[in-house]
C-alpha positions as CSV (number, residue, x, y, z in Angstrom):
1,M,-83.2,-69.5,-8.2
2,Y,-82.6,-72.9,-9.7
3,R,-79.0,-72.5,-10.0
4,N,-78.4,-71.6,-6.5
5,Q,-80.5,-74.5,-5.8
6,F,-78.3,-76.7,-7.7
7,V,-75.1,-75.2,-6.4
8,S,-76.2,-75.7,-2.6
9,L,-77.0,-79.1,-3.3
10,L,-73.2,-79.8,-4.8
11,K,-72.2,-77.6,-2.1
12,R,-74.0,-80.1,0.4
13,N,-72.7,-83.3,-0.7
14,N,-69.1,-81.6,-1.4
15,A,-68.9,-81.2,2.4
16,Q,-69.6,-84.7,3.2
17,K,-66.7,-86.4,4.3
18,Y,-65.5,-88.9,1.4
19,F,-65.0,-91.9,4.1
20,S,-66.7,-91.9,7.0
21,N,-69.0,-94.5,4.9
22,L,-66.2,-96.6,4.4
23,S,-65.9,-97.9,7.8
24,G,-63.3,-100.6,8.2
25,S,-60.8,-101.5,5.7
26,S,-61.1,-99.1,2.7
27,S,-59.3,-101.8,0.7
28,S,-62.4,-104.2,1.2
29,S,-64.4,-101.7,0.2
30,L,-62.9,-100.6,-3.0
31,T,-62.6,-104.7,-3.9
32,R,-66.4,-105.2,-2.8
33,L,-67.1,-102.2,-6.0
34,L,-64.9,-104.4,-8.4
35,V,-65.5,-107.7,-8.0
36,D,-68.8,-108.0,-6.1
37,P,-71.1,-110.0,-8.3
38,S,-73.9,-107.2,-7.7
39,L,-71.4,-105.1,-9.6
40,A,-72.3,-107.3,-12.9
41,T,-75.2,-104.8,-13.7
42,S,-72.2,-102.0,-14.3
43,R,-70.0,-104.6,-16.2
44,T,-73.2,-105.6,-18.3
45,F,-73.9,-102.3,-19.5
46,F,-70.0,-101.7,-20.6
47,S,-70.3,-105.3,-22.5
48,S,-73.5,-104.0,-24.4
49,S,-71.8,-100.7,-25.7
50,I,-69.3,-103.1,-26.7
51,S,-71.6,-105.8,-28.1
52,T,-73.9,-103.4,-29.9
53,L,-71.7,-104.2,-33.6
54,G,-73.0,-107.7,-33.0
55,F,-76.0,-107.3,-35.0
56,T,-74.1,-106.9,-37.9
57,A,-70.6,-108.4,-37.7
58,K,-71.5,-111.1,-34.7
59,R,-69.7,-113.6,-35.9
60,S,-66.2,-112.0,-36.4
61,F,-66.4,-109.8,-33.2
62,N,-68.2,-111.9,-30.5
63,G,-65.4,-114.6,-29.6
64,F,-62.8,-111.5,-29.6
65,H,-65.1,-109.3,-27.0
66,K,-65.7,-112.1,-24.7
67,S,-62.0,-113.2,-24.3
68,F,-61.3,-109.9,-23.9
69,H,-64.0,-109.1,-21.0
70,N,-63.0,-112.1,-19.4
71,Q,-59.3,-111.8,-19.1
72,Y,-59.8,-108.2,-18.5
73,F,-62.0,-108.2,-15.6
74,R,-60.4,-111.2,-14.2
75,H,-56.8,-109.6,-14.0
76,L,-58.4,-106.3,-13.0
77,S,-60.7,-108.1,-10.2
78,T,-57.1,-109.8,-8.6
79,T,-55.4,-106.5,-8.0
80,A,-58.6,-104.9,-6.2
81,S,-57.1,-105.4,-2.8
82,V,-54.2,-103.6,-2.8
83,C,-55.7,-100.2,-2.6
84,T,-54.4,-98.9,1.0
85,E,-56.1,-99.1,4.2
86,S,-56.3,-95.3,4.5
87,K,-57.4,-93.1,1.5
88,E,-56.8,-89.8,2.2
89,G,-55.0,-88.3,-0.9
90,L,-58.4,-90.4,-3.2
91,K,-60.9,-87.7,-3.9
92,L,-64.1,-89.8,-5.1
93,L,-66.9,-88.9,-6.8
94,V,-69.6,-90.4,-5.4
95,T,-70.0,-90.2,-1.7
96,A,-72.2,-92.4,0.7
97,G,-70.3,-95.4,0.5
98,P,-69.6,-98.6,-2.8
99,R,-73.6,-98.6,-2.9
100,A,-73.9,-95.2,-4.2
101,Q,-71.0,-95.8,-6.4
102,R,-72.3,-98.5,-7.8
103,L,-75.5,-97.1,-8.8
104,V,-74.2,-93.9,-10.4
105,G,-72.0,-96.2,-12.7
106,I,-74.6,-98.0,-13.6
107,W,-76.5,-95.2,-14.9
108,L,-73.5,-93.6,-16.3
109,F,-72.8,-96.8,-18.1
110,G,-76.3,-97.3,-19.2
111,S,-76.1,-93.2,-20.8
112,A,-72.9,-94.3,-22.5
113,A,-74.2,-97.1,-23.9
114,W,-77.9,-95.2,-25.2
115,V,-75.4,-93.1,-26.6
116,F,-73.3,-95.6,-28.7
117,S,-76.6,-96.6,-29.8
118,M,-77.8,-93.1,-31.4
119,V,-74.4,-93.2,-33.0
120,V,-75.3,-96.7,-34.9
121,L,-78.9,-95.7,-35.0
122,G,-77.6,-92.7,-36.9
123,G,-75.5,-94.3,-39.1
124,M,-78.2,-96.7,-40.6
125,T,-80.4,-93.4,-40.7
126,R,-77.7,-91.9,-43.1
127,L,-77.1,-95.2,-45.3
128,T,-80.9,-96.1,-45.5
129,R,-81.0,-91.9,-47.2
130,S,-83.8,-91.5,-44.5
131,G,-82.0,-88.7,-42.6
132,L,-84.0,-85.8,-45.1
133,S,-87.1,-87.5,-44.3
134,M,-88.6,-85.1,-41.8
135,T,-88.2,-81.7,-43.4
136,D,-89.0,-79.9,-40.4
137,W,-87.9,-80.2,-36.4
138,K,-89.2,-78.9,-32.8
139,F,-87.6,-79.3,-29.8
140,T,-90.2,-80.9,-28.0
141,G,-91.1,-83.1,-30.6
142,S,-94.3,-84.1,-32.0
143,L,-96.3,-87.1,-32.5
144,P,-96.2,-89.0,-35.9
145,P,-98.8,-89.5,-38.5
146,M,-101.5,-91.2,-36.7
147,N,-103.8,-91.6,-40.1
148,D,-103.7,-92.0,-43.8
149,E,-104.4,-88.2,-44.3
150,E,-101.7,-87.1,-41.8
151,W,-99.1,-89.2,-43.8
152,A,-100.4,-88.0,-47.0
153,Q,-99.5,-84.3,-45.5
154,E,-96.3,-85.6,-44.5
155,F,-95.2,-87.3,-47.8
156,E,-96.2,-83.7,-49.5
157,K,-93.8,-82.3,-47.5
158,Y,-91.3,-84.5,-48.5
159,K,-92.1,-84.1,-52.5
160,Q,-91.2,-80.4,-51.9
161,S,-87.3,-81.2,-51.2
162,P,-84.5,-81.7,-53.5
163,E,-84.0,-85.2,-52.4
164,Y,-87.5,-86.5,-53.4
165,K,-87.2,-84.3,-57.0
166,R,-83.9,-85.6,-57.5
167,V,-83.4,-89.0,-56.1
168,N,-86.7,-90.7,-55.0
169,K,-88.9,-89.5,-57.7
170,G,-92.2,-91.6,-58.3
171,M,-91.3,-93.1,-54.4
172,N,-95.3,-94.6,-53.0
173,V,-96.1,-93.6,-49.4
174,E,-95.2,-97.0,-48.0
175,D,-91.6,-96.5,-49.0
176,F,-91.8,-93.1,-47.4
177,K,-93.0,-94.3,-44.1
178,F,-89.7,-96.6,-43.9
179,I,-87.5,-93.9,-44.0
180,Y,-90.0,-91.7,-42.0
181,W,-89.8,-94.2,-39.1
182,M,-86.1,-94.4,-39.3
183,E,-85.6,-90.6,-38.4
184,Y,-88.3,-90.5,-36.3
185,A,-86.6,-93.5,-34.4
186,H,-83.5,-91.3,-34.5
187,R,-84.6,-88.1,-33.0
188,M,-86.9,-89.7,-30.3
189,W,-84.2,-92.0,-29.1
190,G,-82.2,-88.8,-28.5
191,R,-84.9,-87.0,-26.7
192,G,-85.0,-90.3,-24.6
193,L,-81.8,-90.3,-23.9
194,G,-82.4,-86.4,-22.2
195,I,-84.8,-88.0,-19.8
196,M,-83.1,-91.1,-19.2
197,F,-80.4,-88.9,-17.9
198,A,-81.8,-85.8,-16.3
199,L,-84.5,-87.9,-13.9
200,P,-81.4,-90.1,-12.5
201,F,-79.0,-87.3,-11.9
202,S,-81.9,-85.0,-10.4
203,Y,-82.6,-88.0,-8.0
204,F,-78.7,-88.6,-7.2
205,L,-78.5,-84.3,-6.7
206,R,-81.0,-84.7,-4.1
207,K,-79.7,-88.1,-2.3
208,G,-76.5,-86.5,-1.8
209,Y,-74.5,-88.8,-3.6
210,I,-72.6,-86.6,-6.3
211,T,-70.0,-84.0,-6.0
212,L,-69.5,-80.8,-6.8
213,Q,-66.8,-81.6,-9.2
214,L,-68.8,-84.8,-10.6
215,G,-71.8,-82.5,-10.6
216,L,-70.3,-79.5,-12.8
217,R,-68.9,-81.9,-15.1
218,L,-72.4,-84.0,-15.6
219,S,-74.1,-80.4,-16.2
220,A,-72.0,-79.6,-19.0
221,L,-72.5,-83.0,-20.7
222,F,-75.9,-82.8,-20.2
223,A,-75.9,-79.3,-22.0
224,F,-73.4,-80.8,-24.5
225,G,-76.3,-83.4,-25.3
226,A,-79.0,-80.8,-25.4
227,G,-77.0,-79.0,-27.9
228,Q,-76.5,-81.8,-30.0
229,G,-80.2,-81.9,-30.9
230,F,-79.8,-78.6,-32.4
231,I,-76.7,-79.4,-34.3
232,G,-78.4,-82.3,-35.8
233,W,-81.0,-80.1,-37.2
234,W,-78.6,-77.7,-38.4
235,M,-77.0,-80.8,-40.5
236,V,-80.6,-81.9,-41.8
237,K,-81.3,-78.5,-42.9
238,S,-78.3,-78.2,-45.4
239,G,-79.6,-81.2,-47.2
240,L,-82.8,-79.6,-47.7
241,E,-81.6,-77.1,-49.7
242,E,-81.0,-76.9,-53.2
243,P,-77.9,-78.3,-54.7
244,P,-76.0,-75.5,-56.8
245,S,-76.0,-77.7,-60.0
246,E,-78.6,-80.1,-61.2
247,Y,-76.3,-82.8,-61.3
248,V,-75.2,-82.9,-57.5
249,E,-77.4,-85.6,-54.9
250,P,-78.7,-83.5,-52.6
251,R,-76.6,-84.6,-49.4
252,V,-76.2,-83.1,-46.2
253,S,-73.1,-80.8,-45.7
254,P,-69.8,-82.9,-44.7
255,Y,-68.9,-80.0,-42.2
256,R,-72.0,-80.1,-40.7
257,L,-72.2,-84.1,-40.6
258,A,-68.4,-84.1,-39.1
259,A,-69.7,-81.6,-36.5
260,H,-72.5,-83.7,-35.5
261,L,-70.6,-87.3,-35.3
262,T,-67.5,-85.7,-33.5
263,S,-70.1,-83.9,-30.6
264,A,-71.7,-87.6,-30.3
265,F,-68.0,-88.9,-29.9
266,V,-67.2,-86.3,-27.2
267,I,-70.3,-86.8,-25.5
268,Y,-69.8,-90.3,-25.6
269,S,-66.5,-90.6,-24.4
270,G,-67.2,-88.1,-21.2
271,L,-69.5,-90.3,-20.0
272,L,-67.6,-93.5,-20.5
273,W,-64.1,-91.6,-18.6
274,T,-66.9,-90.6,-16.0
275,A,-68.3,-94.0,-15.4
276,F,-64.8,-95.7,-15.2
277,S,-63.8,-93.3,-12.9
278,V,-66.6,-93.5,-10.2
279,V,-66.4,-97.3,-10.9
280,M,-62.5,-97.8,-10.7
281,P,-61.2,-94.5,-8.6
282,E,-58.0,-96.0,-8.5
283,P,-55.8,-97.6,-11.2
284,P,-54.7,-101.0,-11.0
285,A,-51.6,-101.4,-9.5
286,E,-49.3,-103.5,-7.3
287,S,-46.1,-102.2,-7.4
288,I,-44.1,-99.1,-8.1
289,A,-42.1,-100.8,-11.4
290,W,-45.7,-101.7,-12.3
291,V,-46.7,-98.1,-12.0
292,R,-43.7,-97.1,-13.9
293,G,-44.4,-99.3,-16.4
294,A,-48.5,-97.7,-17.0
295,A,-46.5,-94.7,-17.2
296,K,-44.5,-95.9,-20.5
297,V,-47.5,-97.0,-21.7
298,K,-49.7,-93.9,-21.4
299,R,-46.6,-91.7,-23.4
300,L,-47.7,-94.1,-26.0
301,A,-51.3,-94.8,-25.8
302,L,-52.2,-90.5,-25.6
303,P,-50.9,-90.2,-29.2
304,V,-52.4,-93.3,-30.8
305,S,-55.7,-92.4,-29.3
306,L,-55.2,-88.9,-30.9
307,L,-54.6,-90.7,-34.3
308,V,-58.0,-93.1,-34.1
309,G,-59.9,-89.8,-33.0
310,I,-58.7,-88.4,-36.2
311,T,-59.5,-91.0,-38.0
312,A,-63.2,-91.3,-36.9
313,V,-63.7,-87.9,-37.7
314,S,-62.6,-88.2,-41.3
315,G,-64.9,-91.5,-41.5
316,A,-67.4,-88.2,-41.5
317,F,-66.3,-86.7,-44.3
318,V,-66.2,-89.7,-46.4
319,A,-69.8,-90.2,-45.7
320,G,-70.8,-86.8,-46.3
321,N,-69.1,-86.4,-49.4
322,D,-70.4,-90.2,-50.0
323,A,-67.3,-91.1,-50.8
324,G,-67.6,-94.5,-50.1
325,R,-69.2,-95.4,-53.3
326,A,-66.5,-94.1,-55.4
327,Y,-62.8,-96.5,-55.9
328,N,-64.2,-99.4,-54.6
329,T,-61.2,-101.4,-55.0
330,F,-58.5,-102.1,-52.5
331,P,-55.4,-101.6,-52.3
332,K,-55.5,-99.4,-55.4
333,M,-57.8,-96.8,-56.2
334,G,-59.1,-97.9,-59.3
335,D,-56.0,-98.5,-61.4
336,T,-54.1,-96.0,-59.7
337,W,-52.5,-95.8,-55.8
338,I,-53.4,-92.0,-55.9
339,P,-56.0,-90.5,-58.2
340,D,-54.5,-87.7,-60.3
341,D,-57.5,-85.4,-59.4
342,I,-56.9,-85.3,-55.4
343,F,-56.1,-81.5,-55.7
344,S,-58.5,-80.3,-58.4
345,M,-60.3,-78.2,-56.3
346,K,-59.3,-74.3,-55.6
347,P,-58.4,-73.4,-52.9
348,L,-56.0,-76.3,-52.1
349,I,-57.5,-76.9,-48.8
350,R,-61.2,-77.8,-50.0
351,N,-59.6,-81.0,-51.3
352,F,-58.9,-82.5,-47.7
353,F,-62.8,-81.8,-47.1
354,E,-64.7,-81.6,-50.3
355,N,-63.1,-83.9,-52.9
356,T,-64.2,-87.4,-53.1
357,S,-60.7,-88.7,-54.4
358,T,-58.6,-87.0,-51.4
359,V,-61.1,-87.7,-49.0
360,Q,-61.2,-91.2,-49.3
361,L,-57.3,-91.5,-49.8
362,D,-56.7,-89.6,-46.4
363,H,-59.3,-92.1,-44.7
364,R,-57.3,-95.1,-46.1
365,I,-53.9,-93.2,-45.2
366,L,-54.9,-92.4,-41.5
367,A,-56.3,-96.4,-40.9
368,T,-53.5,-97.6,-42.2
369,A,-51.4,-95.1,-39.3
370,S,-53.8,-96.1,-36.6
371,L,-53.5,-99.9,-37.3
372,V,-49.7,-99.4,-37.8
373,S,-49.4,-96.9,-34.3
374,I,-51.6,-99.6,-32.7
375,G,-49.7,-102.6,-33.5
376,G,-46.4,-100.5,-32.6
377,L,-47.9,-99.7,-28.8
378,W,-48.6,-103.5,-28.8
379,F,-44.9,-104.5,-29.7
380,S,-43.8,-101.5,-27.6
381,T,-45.3,-103.1,-24.8
382,R,-44.3,-106.7,-25.2
383,K,-41.4,-106.4,-22.7
384,L,-42.5,-103.6,-20.5
385,D,-43.1,-104.6,-16.9
386,I,-47.0,-103.8,-16.5
387,H,-50.4,-105.4,-15.0
388,P,-51.4,-107.9,-16.5
389,A,-54.8,-106.4,-17.4
390,I,-53.1,-103.4,-18.7
391,R,-51.4,-106.2,-21.4
392,T,-54.5,-107.9,-21.9
393,L,-56.3,-104.8,-23.0
394,V,-53.2,-103.6,-24.9
395,G,-53.6,-106.8,-26.9
396,S,-57.5,-105.9,-27.3
397,V,-56.9,-102.8,-28.8
398,L,-54.7,-104.0,-31.5
399,G,-57.5,-107.5,-32.2
400,M,-60.2,-104.8,-32.2
401,A,-58.3,-102.5,-34.6
402,A,-57.5,-105.4,-37.1
403,V,-61.1,-106.3,-37.0
404,Q,-61.9,-102.2,-37.7
405,V,-59.5,-102.6,-40.8
406,T,-61.1,-105.4,-42.1
407,L,-64.8,-104.4,-42.2
408,G,-63.7,-101.2,-43.4
409,I,-62.2,-102.7,-46.7
410,S,-65.4,-105.2,-46.6
411,T,-67.7,-102.3,-46.7
412,L,-66.0,-100.2,-49.6
413,V,-64.9,-103.4,-52.1
414,S,-69.1,-104.3,-51.6
415,Y,-70.4,-100.8,-52.0
416,V,-70.9,-99.7,-48.9
417,P,-74.3,-102.1,-48.2
418,A,-75.6,-100.6,-45.2
419,S,-75.1,-103.6,-43.0
420,L,-71.4,-103.8,-43.3
421,G,-71.4,-99.6,-43.0
422,T,-73.4,-99.4,-40.0
423,A,-70.7,-102.3,-38.4
424,H,-68.1,-100.2,-39.5
425,Q,-69.7,-97.1,-37.8
426,A,-70.4,-99.2,-34.9
427,G,-66.8,-100.2,-35.0
428,A,-65.3,-97.4,-34.7
429,L,-66.8,-96.0,-31.6
430,T,-65.6,-99.6,-30.3
431,L,-62.1,-98.9,-31.2
432,L,-62.8,-95.5,-29.5
433,T,-64.2,-97.5,-26.1
434,L,-61.2,-99.6,-25.4
435,M,-58.5,-96.6,-26.0
436,I,-60.7,-95.0,-23.4
437,L,-60.6,-97.7,-21.2
438,L,-56.6,-98.0,-21.8
439,N,-56.4,-94.1,-21.0
440,H,-58.1,-94.6,-17.7
441,T,-56.3,-97.7,-16.6
442,V,-52.9,-96.1,-17.0
443,R,-53.4,-93.2,-15.1
444,K,-51.3,-92.5,-12.1
445,P,-52.6,-93.7,-8.6
446,S,-53.5,-91.2,-5.9
447,L,-50.4,-90.3,-3.7
448,S,-51.4,-92.4,-0.7
449,L,-51.5,-95.5,-3.1
450,L,-48.2,-94.9,-4.2
451,K,-46.5,-94.6,-1.2
452,S,-48.0,-97.9,0.1
453,L,-46.8,-99.8,-3.2
454,P,-44.2,-102.4,-2.6
455,S,-41.1,-101.7,-5.2
456,V,-42.2,-105.6,-7.0
457,A,-45.2,-106.8,-7.3
458,K,-45.7,-110.2,-5.4
459,T,-45.7,-113.5,-6.9
460,I,-48.7,-115.4,-6.7
């Protein structure tokens, strides 16, 4: 019954004419969407997802972010008016006009920022060894201990875990409370995201703002987010099992940790791409020459983005194997460039996911390859005829890649302090954010916009 109601709502939304509410000039409507001061809130949500890194690396990143934010949106807003008088070839994801687009955009950017904060909080939870402090899990959640007796009961549960017996034996209840609250906050923050997403989604459906295409996409993201809770418990459960050897510290499975982090990245990327599509239905373009230049950038940006994503996932295996606390030197790994034991495990494939030496070496190679590839992307686009917003964005990607590599090296040689480790994880998501924005900005315009563009951009 609920599924039929949901489909009927979406069909009713989809049946509305996309442009009946865009009276007058369609170009002025899109201009208001992008440059109207009332849109500042949605921009703030995007800024917050990037500036989350600031609480641990504010001095190194804050200036870069402000420069990127100002330059990119200034360039973007100057070309908002190039959209044509007739938008017959453009399919908007949100109906009911610019105000509805703005509200849905704010909500989606806010959801993406929430996921960003979830990833950062998850990194802090892992680095403070708080993730195994709660030894049970309920789908609906539960209240924390409210008195000394309940804290004592929860502490007794933790005392039965391998982590307490092998790592934290002798811990007092006050220290336990710290790691418990870290894990509890992470779990409750995730459940809060579910509520924060579901309630506005239901409201926008009833208001008739959301099209069938957008509704199906958001439903898939919501289901994926609900599944993330199960993946998280599946991961934690692996750390509550007895290790195979008495000399091995208990930790979660690196495979499950990688699955948990990759799932979070996928949800974040989906929300962010959808938010950009809502508030920026057309890419910035003023001429056919600039569209062709953007297409060339796109061919380069796609493989670079894939490499950045693989590098981020490899970082999950570094964390899962605690490989960051081995070979805390750079550029060499100890006294050699390549450790002797990188292929010591059998079968061979296990070394790439479970061997501490190999996992760290892989991450170093991938991080270096990502930086070089992004540098190559920047160098290749220097002489291309492209929109100023794209040029600014490519430069910002290069700057963030340099910041991220610097954070990674600093984290390694400092023996992975929680502050730098969290900043490095936030930096990975920030770099991914910029790559998503770059790919979205260089996508192909609608046919109606292409037909209206001059061969060469007008000189201001």
